[in-house]
C-alpha positions as CSV (number, residue, x, y, z in Angstrom):
1,X,5.6,116.4,26.3
2,X,7.0,116.7,30.0
3,X,7.0,120.3,31.0
4,X,7.7,122.4,34.1
5,X,9.9,119.7,35.7
6,X,13.2,121.5,36.2
7,X,13.5,124.0,39.2
8,X,14.7,126.7,36.6
9,X,11.1,126.3,34.6
10,X,8.8,129.0,35.6
11,X,5.3,129.0,34.5
12,X,5.8,131.7,32.0
13,X,8.9,130.0,30.5
14,X,6.8,126.8,30.2
15,X,4.0,128.8,28.5
16,X,6.7,130.1,26.1
17,X,8.1,126.8,25.1
18,X,4.5,125.2,24.8
19,X,2.9,128.1,22.8
20,X,6.2,129.5,21.0
21,X,4.9,133.0,21.6
22,X,6.3,136.1,23.2
23,X,5.5,137.0,26.7
24,X,2.9,139.5,25.8
25,X,0.9,136.9,23.9
26,X,0.8,134.1,26.4
27,X,-2.7,134.9,28.1
28,X,-4.3,131.6,26.9
29,X,-1.7,129.7,29.0
30,X,-2.6,131.6,32.2
31,X,-6.3,131.3,31.5
32,X,-6.2,127.6,30.9
33,X,-3.9,127.1,34.0
34,X,-6.4,129.2,36.0
35,X,-9.5,127.0,34.7
36,X,-7.5,123.8,35.5
37,X,-6.8,125.0,39.1
38,X,-10.5,125.7,39.7
39,X,-11.5,122.5,38.2
40,X,-9.0,120.7,40.7
41,X,-10.2,122.8,43.8
42,X,-8.0,125.4,44.0
43,X,-9.4,128.4,46.2
44,X,-7.3,131.3,44.9
45,X,-4.8,132.0,41.9
46,X,-2.3,134.8,41.6
47,X,-2.3,136.4,38.1
48,X,-1.5,139.7,36.3
49,X,-4.8,140.1,34.6
50,X,-7.4,139.7,37.4
51,X,-10.5,140.6,35.5
52,X,-10.1,138.1,32.5
53,X,-9.1,135.4,35.0
54,X,-12.1,136.2,37.3
55,X,-14.3,135.9,34.3
56,X,-12.9,132.4,33.3
57,X,-13.2,131.2,37.0
58,X,-16.8,132.5,36.8
59,X,-17.6,130.5,33.6
60,X,-15.7,127.3,34.8
61,X,-17.8,127.4,38.1
62,X,-21.1,127.7,36.0
63,X,-20.2,124.7,33.7
64,X,-19.1,122.8,36.8
65,X,-22.3,123.6,38.5
66,X,-20.7,125.5,41.5
67,X,-21.6,129.1,40.3
68,X,-24.7,131.2,39.9
């Protein structure tokens, strides 16, 4: 499945296509995207639920041996 390739595709629109869920139930899409970004060296992410994403980043960094 090729996603997010058209200019009109936004991240949330892509999450909706993949997860087939309403906007308020797409949190997993954001968390997975955050984790993949950190794995690939991203230094910051812009999200709405900062606390849950901070915890996901903390856990990802611990697993990768970068944290704690």
